N, C-alpha and C positions, 0 to 999 in steps of 0.2 A: 504494500500500500504506500502511495506517495505521501511524503511528509512536507508540510508547509509550516515555516516558522514566521510568526508575526512578532516583531519586536516593538513593544509598547502596548500597555493595557489601558490607554486612554480611549477617547470616543472613536477616533478613526480606527484604531487597531481592534477594538472590541466589536464595532459594527461590521468591520471587514470580516472578522471571524464568523459572526452570525450570518451574514449574507452568503459567505462562502459555504457554510454548512447547509443552508437552505437550498443553495443552487446545486451543490455536489452530493448532498445527502451523506452517505457513509463511504464515499469513494476515496476520501482523503483523511489523513491524520493531521489535525490542526493543533499546533502548539503555540502558546503565547508566552513570551518572556518579558518581564519588566524588572528594571533595576531597583525599583522602590519596594516597599513592603505592602502596597495596596493598589487597588485599581483607581482609574479616573484620570491619571495624568494631571493636567492643569484644571480638571474638573474634579478635584479631590475633596474629600470630606474627612475631617478629623473628629475623633471621639474624645470626650473628656477622659484623661488618664485615670481618674478615680473609679472608672468602671460604670458610671451612670450612663443613661441613654442620651445625655446631652451631646449635641453635634454642632459642628461649625464648618461651613463651606469656606475654605481658604483661597480657592481659585475663583472660577466663574460663579456669579451670584444668582443669576436667573437666566432664562432662555427667552430671547426675543425673536419672534418669527414674523417677518414681513408677509404681506398678502401673497406676494410672488412665491416665496419659499414655503409658506403654509400650504399652498396648493401643490407646488412641485413635489414636496416631501410629505404629502398628506398621509400616506400609509405609515410613515415613521411616527409622525405626531399622533395619529389615531391609535397606534399600538401602545405608545407610552402613556397616553391618556387612559386607555382601556385598562391598563395594568396598574393605574394609580401612581405611576412613576412621576408623571407631570400633573400639575393642576394649575388653573389660572392664578396669576398673582393678584391678590385682592388687597394686600396691605399697602400702606402709604409709603411711597419712596419719594422723598423730597428731592426735587431737581432732576427727576427722570424726564427725559425729552423723548417723546414717542413720535414716530412718523405715523401718518394717517393709516389706519388699518393694521398696525403692528400689534400682535398679541404677545403678552408676556406671561411666562410660566415659571413656577417654582417646583422644586422637588421635595416633597414632604420628608423623605428619608435621606435627603442630602444629594448633592450633585453627583457623587460617585455612584449613586443607584442606577444611573443611566447606563454606564459602562458595565456595572454588575449584571444588569438585566440582559444586555446583549451577549455577554460572556456566558451566562447561564444557558441562554438559548443556543449558543454555538456548540456547547459540549466540548469545548477546547480543553486541552491539558494546559493548565495555567500555573506558571512558576514565578514566584517573586524572588527578589535578591539575585536575579540573573542579569548581570551587567555585561553586555556584549562588548568585546574588545577588538576582535579582528575577524575577517572573512577570507577564506582561501578557496579558490576554485579547484575542485577535484573531479575532473571529467564532466559528468552530467549532473553534478551535485555541488552543494556548498558545504564546506567544513567551517562551522561557526564556533569561535572560541569565546569564553567568558571568564570573568574574574573568579578564581577559586573553584573551578570546576573542569571536568573533562570536556573536550570538544565533541560536538555532535554534527551529523550530516543531515542535510535537508535538500529536497528537490527544488524548492523555491523559498526565497526569503523576502519578506516585506518589512521595510524599515519605516516606522512612523514617528520616531523621536525627532526633536528639533534638528534642523539642517546642520548647525555647527557640530552637533554630536555625530551626525552621519559622516561629515568631512574628517572627523578625528579618528575614525575607525582605521585600524592597521590591517596589514595583509595585502590582498590583491586589489582592493577597491581603488586605491590611488592610481594604479596602472591601467585599470579598466575604464576609469572615468574619461570621457571625451573632453576635449578642451572647452567646447561649447557648454557641455553639461556642468563642468566645474565652474565656469564663469557665471552661469545662471544660478547655481546653488550659492555661490559666494555673494550674490547680490541680496540675499535674504537677510533682513534685520529684524530685531525684536526690541520691544520695550522691556524694562526691568523694574521690578517693584518688590516691596516687602508686604507681607500680610501678617496680621496679629490676631490670635483668637484668645479671648479671655473667658474662662469658664467660671460661673458663679454657683454657689450652693442653692438648693431649692428654697423658694420663698424669699430670696434676696431681691429687694425692690430695684427695678430698673426704671427710674422715673423719666422716661423719654417719650414724647408724644408720637413719635414716628417709628416705623419699622426699620427704615433705612434712609440715609441722607447723603447726597453728594455735597462735598464741601469745596466750593469754588474759592480760588485765591489763597488757599492755605499752602505754605511751602513744604509741608510734611505730609498731611493727610488729605486724601481726595474723597474717601468714602467710609462711612460707618454704618453698621447694621446690627440690630438686635436679631440674631440669626434665626432663632426659633420663631420669633414673631413674623419675620419675613416669610418663613416657610409655612406659617399658619399652624404651628405646633406648640404654642405656649401651654404650659401645664404647671400648676403649683407643686406637683410631685417631682418635677424635673427642673434642674437649674437652668437658667438662661445662659446664652453665650453671646458675646459681643465680638464682631469681626471688624477689623480696621484694615483698609488698604492705603498704602502710601501713594503719593504722586509719582509719576515717572521720573521727573527731574531729581527728586529725593532718592529714588531707587538707584538711579545712575550714579549720583554723587557718592552714595554709601555702598556701592555694589561689592567692593573688595574688602569691606570690613567684616568682622565676625558678627554673627547674629546677636551674640550676647552684648556686643557694643552698641548695636543699633536699637535693640528693644527698649532700653531706658529712654532714648530720645523720642521714640514714638509714643511711649506711655506718658511722658511729660506733656507732649502736645495734646494727647487724647484727654487728659484731665483738665486742660484748659478749655477744650471744646465741650466736654461732657463732665462738668464738676459733680462731685457727690456720688460717684460710682461706689458700690459696695466692694469689699475686698474679694478678689477672685481666688478660687481654690487652686487654679493652675493657669498658666499662660503658655501658648505655643507661638513661636515666631517662624515664619516661612519666608525664605528668600526665593523669589521667582526670577532667576537670571534670564529665562526665556518666558516672558509673560504673554504678551500679545504680539502678533506679527505686524510690524510696521511696513515692511516691504516684502511682498511675496515673490515667488519665482515668476519671472516675466510671463505675462499672458494667463496666469492662474490656471495652469493645465489640469489641476486636480491630482496628478501623479506624474512620476517620471520613471520610465523603464531604463535602468542603467545597463542591463544585459538581458538578452532574450533567452539564451540557453547557457547554463541554467538560469532561470528567471531570478532577477534581482530588481525589485521595484520599490520606489519611495513614495510615501504619501503623508498626509497630515495637513494641518492648516497652513503650513508654509507654502503649500501649492494652491491654496484657495484664499480663505479669509478666516479670521479667528472668531468663530462661533459654531454652534451646533450644526447649522446648515453647511458651513464650510467643510466640517468634518464628514458630514453625510456625502457631500459632493466628492470628496477625496476617496472615501470608502467605495463608492460606486465605481469610480475610475480604476482603483486598484483591483476591484472585483473583475472588471472587464479584462484587465491584463492577465489575471489568474485564469479566467475562463479560456482565453486564447491559448495559454500555456498548457492547460489541462489536456488538450488534444494530444500532446506529446506523451502524457503520462498514461493515457488509456491503453491497456494491452490490446494487441491486434486480435481481431475476431476471426 
Protein backbone atom coordinates (compact mmCIF):
# COMPACT_ATOMS: atom_id res chain seq x y z
CA UNK A 1 0.00 0.00 0.00
CA UNK A 2 1.33 3.43 -0.96
CA UNK A 3 2.29 5.76 1.89
CA UNK A 4 1.70 9.52 1.86
CA UNK A 5 3.32 11.77 4.47
CA UNK A 6 1.71 15.10 5.29
CA UNK A 7 4.00 17.37 7.31
CA UNK A 8 1.97 19.74 9.48
CA UNK A 9 -1.25 19.14 11.42
CA UNK A 10 -2.71 22.59 10.82
CA UNK A 11 -5.82 23.30 8.77
CA UNK A 12 -4.25 22.69 5.35
CA UNK A 13 -2.60 19.43 6.39
CA UNK A 14 -5.59 18.06 8.29
CA UNK A 15 -8.11 18.94 5.57
CA UNK A 16 -5.80 17.52 2.90
CA UNK A 17 -5.64 14.24 4.86
CA UNK A 18 -9.44 14.19 5.19
CA UNK A 19 -10.12 14.92 1.51
CA UNK A 20 -7.49 12.40 0.41
CA UNK A 21 -9.11 9.69 2.53
CA UNK A 22 -12.54 10.44 1.13
CA UNK A 23 -11.20 10.43 -2.42
CA UNK A 24 -8.97 7.36 -2.20
CA UNK A 25 -10.82 5.42 0.52
CA UNK A 26 -8.45 2.74 1.86
CA UNK A 27 -6.04 2.66 -1.10
CA UNK A 28 -3.45 4.72 0.77
CA UNK A 29 -1.76 4.86 4.13
CA UNK A 30 -1.93 8.50 5.27
CA UNK A 31 0.60 9.63 7.87
CA UNK A 32 0.68 13.10 9.48
CA UNK A 33 3.72 14.42 11.32
CA UNK A 34 3.82 17.63 13.35
CA UNK A 35 6.77 19.03 15.26
CA UNK A 36 4.55 20.41 18.04
CA UNK A 37 2.61 18.56 20.74
CA UNK A 38 -0.85 19.28 19.37
CA UNK A 39 -2.99 19.93 16.33
CA UNK A 40 -4.05 23.20 14.77
CA UNK A 41 -0.84 24.93 13.76
CA UNK A 42 -1.58 28.66 13.91
CA UNK A 43 -5.17 27.77 14.78
CA UNK A 44 -4.05 26.23 18.06
CA UNK A 45 -5.93 26.10 21.34
CA UNK A 46 -4.27 25.96 24.75
CA UNK A 47 -5.72 24.36 27.85
CA UNK A 48 -5.28 25.64 31.39
CA UNK A 49 -2.32 23.71 32.87
CA UNK A 50 -4.27 23.14 36.10
CA UNK A 51 -6.35 20.50 34.30
CA UNK A 52 -9.65 22.41 34.19
CA UNK A 53 -11.62 22.73 30.96
CA UNK A 54 -10.65 26.39 30.50
CA UNK A 55 -9.37 27.03 26.96
CA UNK A 56 -7.68 29.86 25.08
CA UNK A 57 -7.20 30.38 21.35
CA UNK A 58 -3.68 31.74 20.99
CA UNK A 59 -3.73 31.94 17.19
CA UNK A 60 -6.70 32.72 14.95
CA UNK A 61 -9.62 34.14 16.94
CA UNK A 62 -12.64 33.58 14.71
CA UNK A 63 -13.52 32.58 11.16
CA UNK A 64 -14.71 35.20 8.66
CA UNK A 65 -16.39 33.94 5.50
CA UNK A 66 -17.18 36.36 2.69
CA UNK A 67 -20.24 35.68 0.56
CA UNK A 68 -17.99 34.41 -2.23
CA UNK A 69 -16.14 31.87 -0.10
CA UNK A 70 -19.21 30.90 1.93
CA UNK A 71 -20.76 29.78 -1.34
CA UNK A 72 -17.59 28.34 -2.90
CA UNK A 73 -16.76 26.28 0.21
CA UNK A 74 -20.36 25.67 1.25
CA UNK A 75 -19.83 21.94 1.86
CA UNK A 76 -16.94 22.61 4.27
CA UNK A 77 -18.89 25.20 6.27
CA UNK A 78 -22.03 23.04 6.27
CA UNK A 79 -20.04 20.09 7.64
CA UNK A 80 -18.40 22.12 10.40
CA UNK A 81 -21.71 23.74 11.39
CA UNK A 82 -23.54 20.40 11.38
CA UNK A 83 -20.97 18.89 13.73
CA UNK A 84 -21.08 21.90 16.06
CA UNK A 85 -17.44 22.73 15.30
CA UNK A 86 -18.48 26.21 14.16
CA UNK A 87 -21.28 28.45 15.34
CA UNK A 88 -22.12 32.08 14.50
CA UNK A 89 -20.21 34.74 16.43
CA UNK A 90 -22.81 36.43 18.59
CA UNK A 91 -20.63 38.23 21.13
CA UNK A 92 -19.56 41.87 20.88
CA UNK A 93 -16.18 42.46 19.24
CA UNK A 94 -15.39 46.17 19.46
CA UNK A 95 -13.63 47.50 16.38
CA UNK A 96 -14.52 44.55 14.16
CA UNK A 97 -14.91 45.80 10.60
CA UNK A 98 -17.03 43.58 8.41
CA UNK A 99 -17.51 43.66 4.71
CA UNK A 100 -21.10 43.41 3.53
CA UNK A 101 -22.34 39.85 3.71
CA UNK A 102 -19.37 38.51 5.66
CA UNK A 103 -20.31 35.89 8.26
CA UNK A 104 -18.20 35.40 11.38
CA UNK A 105 -17.97 32.11 13.26
CA UNK A 106 -16.41 30.91 16.49
CA UNK A 107 -15.41 27.43 17.65
CA UNK A 108 -17.06 26.46 20.96
CA UNK A 109 -14.34 23.87 21.64
CA UNK A 110 -11.49 26.10 20.44
CA UNK A 111 -9.92 26.73 17.05
CA UNK A 112 -7.92 23.51 17.08
CA UNK A 113 -11.21 21.58 16.99
CA UNK A 114 -11.38 22.26 13.23
CA UNK A 115 -8.12 20.43 12.54
CA UNK A 116 -9.02 17.71 15.04
CA UNK A 117 -12.30 17.08 13.22
CA UNK A 118 -10.64 16.69 9.82
CA UNK A 119 -7.87 14.48 11.22
CA UNK A 120 -10.42 12.22 12.88
CA UNK A 121 -12.34 11.97 9.60
CA UNK A 122 -9.10 11.14 7.76
CA UNK A 123 -8.19 8.14 9.91
CA UNK A 124 -4.58 9.21 9.41
CA UNK A 125 -1.76 7.97 11.61
CA UNK A 126 -0.93 11.12 13.58
CA UNK A 127 2.42 11.66 15.28
CA UNK A 128 3.46 14.66 17.38
CA UNK A 129 7.02 15.75 18.25
CA UNK A 130 8.07 14.65 14.75
CA UNK A 131 10.30 17.44 13.44
CA UNK A 132 11.35 16.85 9.81
CA UNK A 133 14.96 17.79 9.13
CA UNK A 134 15.81 16.43 5.66
CA UNK A 135 14.49 14.67 2.55
CA UNK A 136 16.41 12.29 0.31
CA UNK A 137 15.23 10.89 -3.00
CA UNK A 138 15.50 7.11 -3.05
CA UNK A 139 14.35 5.94 -6.48
CA UNK A 140 10.54 6.11 -6.53
CA UNK A 141 10.20 7.19 -2.91
CA UNK A 142 11.33 9.76 -0.34
CA UNK A 143 13.43 8.98 2.69
CA UNK A 144 12.35 11.44 5.36
CA UNK A 145 14.55 12.17 8.37
CA UNK A 146 13.43 13.72 11.63
CA UNK A 147 14.98 14.80 14.90
CA UNK A 148 15.52 11.97 17.35
CA UNK A 149 14.03 9.21 15.21
CA UNK A 150 14.69 6.70 12.46
CA UNK A 151 14.13 7.77 8.83
CA UNK A 152 11.06 6.45 7.02
CA UNK A 153 10.17 6.04 3.36
CA UNK A 154 7.07 7.45 1.64
CA UNK A 155 5.73 7.43 -1.91
CA UNK A 156 4.68 11.08 -1.69
CA UNK A 157 5.35 13.95 0.70
CA UNK A 158 3.23 17.05 1.32
CA UNK A 159 4.87 19.98 3.12
CA UNK A 160 2.44 22.44 4.75
CA UNK A 161 4.71 24.26 7.20
CA UNK A 162 5.69 27.92 6.70
CA UNK A 163 7.85 28.44 3.60
CA UNK A 164 11.03 29.51 5.50
CA UNK A 165 10.94 26.14 7.27
CA UNK A 166 10.60 24.36 3.92
CA UNK A 167 13.66 26.20 2.59
CA UNK A 168 15.64 25.17 5.68
CA UNK A 169 15.19 21.44 5.01
CA UNK A 170 18.41 19.54 4.36
CA UNK A 171 19.08 16.68 1.94
CA UNK A 172 18.18 16.67 -1.74
CA UNK A 173 15.59 19.43 -1.66
CA UNK A 174 18.05 22.25 -2.33
CA UNK A 175 19.40 20.54 -5.48
CA UNK A 176 15.92 19.66 -6.74
CA UNK A 177 14.46 23.14 -6.39
CA UNK A 178 14.38 25.03 -9.67
CA UNK A 179 15.72 28.58 -9.71
CA UNK A 180 12.24 29.96 -10.45
CA UNK A 181 10.69 27.91 -7.65
CA UNK A 182 13.29 29.06 -5.13
CA UNK A 183 12.85 32.68 -6.20
CA UNK A 184 9.07 32.44 -5.76
CA UNK A 185 9.37 30.79 -2.35
CA UNK A 186 11.89 33.37 -1.15
CA UNK A 187 9.41 36.20 -1.86
CA UNK A 188 7.06 34.91 0.88
CA UNK A 189 7.00 37.06 4.01
CA UNK A 190 5.12 36.90 7.32
CA UNK A 191 4.12 39.17 10.15
CA UNK A 192 5.31 38.25 13.65
CA UNK A 193 3.59 38.75 16.97
CA UNK A 194 3.26 37.50 20.52
CA UNK A 195 0.11 36.11 22.11
CA UNK A 196 -0.62 35.81 25.81
CA UNK A 197 -3.23 33.67 27.57
CA UNK A 198 -4.20 34.39 31.19
CA UNK A 199 -6.20 31.66 32.93
CA UNK A 200 -8.35 32.64 35.92
CA UNK A 201 -9.96 30.55 38.67
CA UNK A 202 -13.71 29.81 38.60
CA UNK A 203 -15.95 32.71 39.67
CA UNK A 204 -13.11 35.24 39.31
CA UNK A 205 -14.83 38.44 38.09
CA UNK A 206 -13.81 39.73 34.65
CA UNK A 207 -15.49 43.15 34.67
CA UNK A 208 -15.27 43.94 30.97
CA UNK A 209 -18.38 44.89 28.93
CA UNK A 210 -17.16 43.31 25.68
CA UNK A 211 -16.12 39.84 24.59
CA UNK A 212 -13.24 41.09 22.46
CA UNK A 213 -11.79 44.42 21.43
CA UNK A 214 -9.35 45.72 18.87
CA UNK A 215 -7.00 48.33 20.35
CA UNK A 216 -6.01 50.91 17.75
CA UNK A 217 -2.93 53.05 18.24
CA UNK A 218 -1.41 51.04 21.10
CA UNK A 219 2.32 50.39 20.55
CA UNK A 220 2.15 46.97 22.22
CA UNK A 221 -1.34 45.43 22.16
CA UNK A 222 -3.68 45.25 19.19
CA UNK A 223 -6.38 42.85 20.47
CA UNK A 224 -7.81 41.56 23.76
CA UNK A 225 -10.52 38.90 24.22
CA UNK A 226 -12.34 37.21 27.07
CA UNK A 227 -11.93 33.96 25.23
CA UNK A 228 -14.70 31.84 26.74
CA UNK A 229 -17.13 34.76 26.31
CA UNK A 230 -16.09 35.17 22.68
CA UNK A 231 -16.79 31.46 22.10
CA UNK A 232 -20.12 31.63 23.96
CA UNK A 233 -18.94 29.22 26.65
CA UNK A 234 -18.92 31.27 29.86
CA UNK A 235 -19.64 29.16 32.93
CA UNK A 236 -19.30 29.88 36.67
CA UNK A 237 -17.87 26.38 37.10
CA UNK A 238 -15.04 27.03 34.68
CA UNK A 239 -12.55 29.85 34.99
CA UNK A 240 -12.34 32.48 32.29
CA UNK A 241 -9.36 33.08 30.06
CA UNK A 242 -8.08 36.33 28.61
CA UNK A 243 -6.19 36.37 25.30
CA UNK A 244 -3.90 39.21 24.24
CA UNK A 245 -2.32 39.69 20.80
CA UNK A 246 0.49 42.17 20.31
CA UNK A 247 0.83 44.48 17.34
CA UNK A 248 3.01 43.41 14.43
CA UNK A 249 5.59 46.23 14.99
CA UNK A 250 5.94 45.15 18.63
CA UNK A 251 6.35 41.53 17.57
CA UNK A 252 9.03 42.42 15.06
CA UNK A 253 10.88 44.67 17.52
CA UNK A 254 11.00 41.96 20.21
CA UNK A 255 11.17 38.89 17.97
CA UNK A 256 14.62 37.69 19.02
CA UNK A 257 14.04 38.16 22.76
CA UNK A 258 13.16 35.27 25.04
CA UNK A 259 9.44 34.91 25.83
CA UNK A 260 10.18 35.37 29.53
CA UNK A 261 11.60 38.81 28.77
CA UNK A 262 8.62 39.88 26.65
CA UNK A 263 5.79 38.60 28.86
CA UNK A 264 6.22 41.25 31.63
CA UNK A 265 6.16 44.04 29.03
CA UNK A 266 2.86 42.80 27.61
CA UNK A 267 1.36 42.31 31.08
CA UNK A 268 2.29 45.84 32.14
CA UNK A 269 0.53 47.27 29.09
CA UNK A 270 -2.47 44.97 29.59
CA UNK A 271 -3.02 46.22 33.15
CA UNK A 272 -3.08 49.78 31.83
CA UNK A 273 -5.73 48.84 29.27
CA UNK A 274 -7.76 46.60 31.58
CA UNK A 275 -7.14 47.62 35.20
CA UNK A 276 -8.41 45.55 38.10
CA UNK A 277 -7.97 42.09 36.59
CA UNK A 278 -8.00 39.23 39.12
CA UNK A 279 -4.85 37.21 39.72
CA UNK A 280 -4.46 34.49 37.07
CA UNK A 281 -3.69 30.92 38.08
CA UNK A 282 -1.38 30.54 35.07
CA UNK A 283 -0.09 32.47 32.05
CA UNK A 284 1.10 31.17 28.69
CA UNK A 285 3.16 33.23 26.25
CA UNK A 286 3.33 32.22 22.58
CA UNK A 287 5.77 33.65 20.03
CA UNK A 288 4.38 33.53 16.49
CA UNK A 289 7.43 34.02 14.30
CA UNK A 290 5.23 33.19 11.30
CA UNK A 291 1.89 34.73 12.18
CA UNK A 292 0.07 35.83 9.03
CA UNK A 293 1.22 35.86 5.42
CA UNK A 294 2.10 39.37 4.28
CA UNK A 295 3.37 38.36 0.82
CA UNK A 296 2.20 35.06 -0.65
CA UNK A 297 3.80 33.07 -3.47
CA UNK A 298 3.25 35.13 -6.65
CA UNK A 299 -0.11 34.42 -8.23
CA UNK A 300 -1.43 32.59 -5.12
CA UNK A 301 -1.36 29.19 -6.87
CA UNK A 302 -2.63 27.28 -3.83
CA UNK A 303 0.21 24.77 -4.00
CA UNK A 304 3.53 24.13 -5.69
CA UNK A 305 4.74 20.78 -7.01
CA UNK A 306 8.50 20.62 -6.42
CA UNK A 307 8.93 17.19 -8.01
CA UNK A 308 6.49 14.93 -9.88
CA UNK A 309 8.19 11.57 -9.33
CA UNK A 310 8.31 10.82 -6.49
CA UNK A 311 5.75 13.49 -5.66
CA UNK A 312 6.85 16.36 -3.44
CA UNK A 313 4.28 19.13 -3.11
CA UNK A 314 3.99 22.21 -0.88
CA UNK A 315 0.80 23.81 0.38
CA UNK A 316 -0.55 26.12 3.06
CA UNK A 317 -1.60 29.73 3.38
CA UNK A 318 1.79 30.85 1.98
CA UNK A 319 0.37 29.84 -1.40
CA UNK A 320 -3.02 31.55 -0.94
CA UNK A 321 -4.00 33.84 1.97
CA UNK A 322 -4.10 33.60 5.76
CA UNK A 323 -7.54 32.40 6.72
CA UNK A 324 -9.64 29.23 6.70
CA UNK A 325 -10.67 29.68 3.08
CA UNK A 326 -7.06 30.12 2.00
CA UNK A 327 -6.22 26.82 3.69
CA UNK A 328 -9.20 25.13 2.03
CA UNK A 329 -8.09 26.41 -1.39
CA UNK A 330 -4.60 25.08 -0.79
CA UNK A 331 -5.81 21.68 0.45
CA UNK A 332 -7.94 21.29 -2.68
CA UNK A 333 -4.94 22.14 -4.87
CA UNK A 334 -2.71 19.65 -3.08
CA UNK A 335 -5.45 17.02 -3.38
CA UNK A 336 -5.47 17.53 -7.15
CA UNK A 337 -1.71 16.94 -7.32
CA UNK A 338 -2.03 13.79 -5.19
CA UNK A 339 -4.85 12.43 -7.35
CA UNK A 340 -2.72 12.83 -10.47
CA UNK A 341 0.18 11.06 -8.78
CA UNK A 342 -2.05 8.24 -7.52
CA UNK A 343 -2.34 6.90 -11.06
CA UNK A 344 1.31 5.84 -10.75
CA UNK A 345 0.62 4.07 -7.44
CA UNK A 346 -2.29 1.94 -8.63
CA UNK A 347 -1.19 -1.62 -9.42
CA UNK A 348 -1.68 -2.74 -13.04
CA UNK A 349 -4.89 -4.61 -13.75
